[in-house]
C-alpha positions in Angstrom: 143.8 161.5 14.0 141.1 158.9 13.0 143.8 156.6 11.7 145.8 156.9 14.9 142.7 156.1 17.0 142.0 153.0 14.9 145.6 151.9 15.5 145.4 152.6 19.2 142.0 150.7 19.5 143.5 147.8 17.6 146.5 147.7 19.8 144.3 147.8 22.9 142.1 145.0 21.7 145.1 142.9 20.9 146.6 143.5 24.4 143.3 142.6 26.0 142.9 139.4 24.0 146.5 138.4 24.8 146.1 139.0 28.5 142.7 137.2 28.5 144.5 134.1 26.9 147.3 134.4 29.5 144.7 134.5 32.3 143.0 131.4 31.1 146.3 129.5 30.7 147.6 130.5 34.1 144.3 130.0 35.9 143.9 126.4 34.5 147.5 125.6 35.3 147.0 126.9 38.8 143.8 124.9 39.3 145.8 121.8 38.6 148.7 122.6 40.9 146.8 124.3 43.8 145.4 127.6 44.8 145.2 127.2 48.5 144.6 130.0 50.9 147.5 130.9 53.2 146.6 133.7 55.7 150.3 134.8 55.9 150.1 135.9 52.2 147.8 138.8 53.2 148.7 141.8 55.3 146.1 143.4 57.5 146.9 147.1 57.7 145.2 149.0 60.5 144.9 152.8 60.5 142.9 155.5 62.2 141.4 158.4 60.3 140.3 161.5 62.1 137.1 163.2 61.0 136.5 166.3 63.2 132.8 166.4 62.3 132.2 162.7 63.1 129.2 162.3 65.4 129.8 160.6 68.7 127.8 157.5 67.9 130.2 156.8 65.0 133.3 157.1 67.2 135.4 154.0 66.4 133.3 153.1 63.4 135.2 150.4 61.5 135.5 150.1 57.8 137.2 147.1 56.2 138.4 147.8 52.7 139.5 145.4 50.0 140.1 146.1 46.3 141.1 144.5 43.0 140.0 140.9 43.5 140.7 140.1 39.9 139.0 136.8 40.3 140.2 133.8 38.3 143.8 134.8 38.3 145.9 134.5 41.5 142.7 134.9 43.6 140.9 131.5 43.5 137.7 130.5 45.3 139.7 129.0 48.2 141.8 132.2 48.6 138.7 134.5 48.4 136.8 132.4 51.0 139.9 132.8 53.2 140.0 136.5 52.7 136.4 136.8 53.6 137.2 135.0 56.8 139.9 137.5 57.6 137.5 140.3 56.9 134.9 138.9 59.3 137.5 138.5 62.0 137.9 142.3 62.0 134.3 142.7 63.0 133.6 145.5 60.5 130.7 147.9 60.7 130.8 148.2 57.0 132.9 146.6 54.2 134.0 148.7 51.2 135.2 147.1 47.9 136.8 149.5 45.5 136.4 147.8 42.1 137.9 145.3 39.7 136.2 142.1 40.8 137.3 140.5 37.5 140.2 140.9 35.1 139.9 139.8 31.4 137.6 136.7 31.4 134.1 135.9 32.6 135.1 132.3 33.2 133.8 130.9 36.5 133.0 134.4 37.8 129.8 133.2 39.5 132.1 131.5 42.0 132.4 135.0 43.5 128.8 134.8 44.8 129.0 132.2 47.6 132.2 133.8 48.9 131.0 137.4 48.8 127.7 136.3 50.5 129.7 135.3 53.5 130.9 138.8 54.3 129.6 139.8 57.7 129.3 143.5 58.5 127.2 145.2 61.1 125.6 147.5 58.5 126.3 146.3 55.0 128.9 146.0 52.1 129.2 148.7 49.6 131.2 148.7 46.3 132.1 150.5 43.1 133.1 149.0 39.8 136.5 149.3 38.2 137.8 149.5 34.7 138.2 145.7 34.3 134.6 145.2 35.4 133.6 147.3 32.4 136.1 145.7 30.0 134.7 142.2 30.8 131.0 142.9 31.6 129.7 145.5 33.9 126.2 144.0 33.6 127.5 140.5 34.8 129.4 142.0 37.7 126.4 144.0 38.8 124.3 140.8 38.7 126.9 139.2 41.0 126.8 142.1 43.4 123.0 142.0 43.6 123.0 138.3 44.2 125.7 138.8 46.9 123.6 141.5 48.6 126.3 144.1 48.0 125.2 147.7 47.5 126.8 149.2 44.4 127.4 152.9 44.7 127.0 153.7 41.0 127.3 157.5 41.3 125.1 157.2 44.3 125.0 157.6 48.1 124.2 155.2 51.0 123.6 156.6 54.4 124.2 154.9 57.8 122.2 156.2 60.7 123.1 155.8 64.4 120.9 157.4 67.1 119.6 160.0 64.7 123.1 160.9 63.3 124.3 160.1 59.8 127.4 159.0 58.0 127.3 158.9 54.2 129.1 156.6 51.8 129.2 157.8 48.2 130.7 156.2 45.1 131.7 157.3 41.7 131.7 154.9 38.8 134.8 154.1 36.7 136.8 157.2 35.9 138.9 155.3 33.3 135.7 154.6 31.3 134.4 158.1 32.0 131.4 156.7 33.8 131.9 159.0 36.9 129.3 161.6 37.6 130.5 163.5 40.7 127.9 166.3 40.2 125.2 163.7 40.4 126.7 162.3 43.6 126.9 165.8 45.1 123.2 166.4 44.2 122.2 163.3 46.0 124.4 163.9 49.0 122.6 165.5 52.0 124.1 168.7 53.3 124.7 167.4 56.8 126.9 164.6 58.0 130.4 163.5 57.1 130.9 161.7 53.8 133.3 159.0 52.6 133.9 158.5 48.8 134.7 155.2 47.0 136.5 155.8 43.8 138.4 153.0 42.0 141.2 155.3 40.7 143.0 157.1 43.5 144.2 160.2 41.4 140.5 161.2 41.3 141.3 162.6 44.8 142.6 165.8 43.1 139.0 166.4 41.9 137.0 165.1 44.8 139.0 167.0 47.4 138.2 170.3 45.7 134.5 169.8 46.6 135.4 170.0 50.4 132.6 167.6 50.9 134.5 164.3 51.6 136.5 163.5 54.7 138.0 160.4 53.2 138.4 158.7 49.8 139.0 155.0 49.5 140.6 153.7 46.3 142.5 150.8 44.7 143.4 150.3 41.0 147.2 150.3 41.4 147.8 147.0 43.2 150.5 149.1 44.9 152.5 148.7 41.8 153.0 145.0 42.8 156.7 145.9 43.4 157.8 148.2 46.1 161.3 149.5 46.9 161.6 150.0 50.7 161.6 153.7 51.7 161.1 154.7 48.0 157.8 153.2 47.0 156.8 151.7 43.7 158.4 152.7 40.3 155.3 151.2 38.5 152.6 153.8 38.0 149.9 154.2 35.4 146.7 155.9 34.4 144.7 156.9 37.5 147.5 156.1 39.9 150.5 158.3 38.9 150.3 160.5 42.1 148.8 158.2 44.8 149.8 154.6 44.1 149.7 153.1 47.6 148.9 153.9 51.2 147.9 157.0 53.0 147.8 160.6 51.7 146.4 163.9 52.6 144.8 165.8 49.6 143.8 169.3 50.8 141.4 168.7 53.7 140.6 165.1 52.6 142.3 161.9 53.6 143.0 159.3 50.9 143.8 155.7 51.2 144.9 153.6 48.3 144.6 149.9 49.0 147.2 147.5 47.4 144.5 145.1 46.4 144.2 141.4 47.1 144.6 140.1 43.6 147.1 140.6 40.8 146.8 141.6 37.1 148.2 139.6 34.2 151.4 138.7 36.0 151.1 137.0 39.4 154.1 138.6 41.0 154.3 140.8 44.1 157.6 142.0 45.7 157.5 143.8 49.0 153.9 144.5 48.2 151.7 141.9 49.9 147.9 141.7 49.2 146.2 144.0 51.6 143.1 144.1 53.8 142.7 147.6 55.3 141.0 148.2 58.6 140.1 151.8 59.1 138.8 153.0 62.5 137.1 156.5 62.4 137.9 158.9 65.2 136.7 162.4 65.9 139.6 163.6 67.9 143.4 163.3 68.1 146.0 164.2 65.5 144.5 165.1 62.1 145.6 162.9 59.2 
């Protein structure tokens, strides 16, 4: 068993180093030949989510979600600034970023700060880390979030108050790296008021839904598979997104939305799977999702 683990760890390390080298090569090549923002590259997906217990002051509350920036690969500074512009056009009450700010390299990651600082939300921007953030440097990503005035929900809770009523945003840390502490989150979560959970890996919904405490989970991680067969979905699934790779689901009494991400992983190819900005309007009535 020990020998097998050593082999697996060596293979994982080799894969990481190979992809890191590929990222640097492709990123430098792209910088030479252009990384310009084109708004038509990004799809703005608008949905409504019904929360029966939503207090009246939060009717129509708008969440804008992005995920999987993977800065330094296909997402350049120019593209990220453009994405932030699209986010601000949606006039969000809050912005939620569901992990993987980086990919395999720390090169130029401080460029994230001036772009992320330009996010304009009525309340704030909240975020959780993804597995790539840990693989590269969770400490450095956290520093970037602090400088960008983004609240990291590291197994923690942030509460928005309107006219004496509350709406909670909770977050679990990376499930892939076993940093998630849902029990700790539930201890911090007040007993009253609806709650929304940020979790990088969407399949965590099978666990979070069992608590009956969250009305909605927001996730990313999958990039939608980066290749989608119309009316079929994506054939590309992996750890943490076998069951819920893209779009909207109902898991017990909890809604789940898996954002396709705005960036790409090692290979910069998307087919029928455009980078996504999700606009979620909360409602207290109408058809239940």
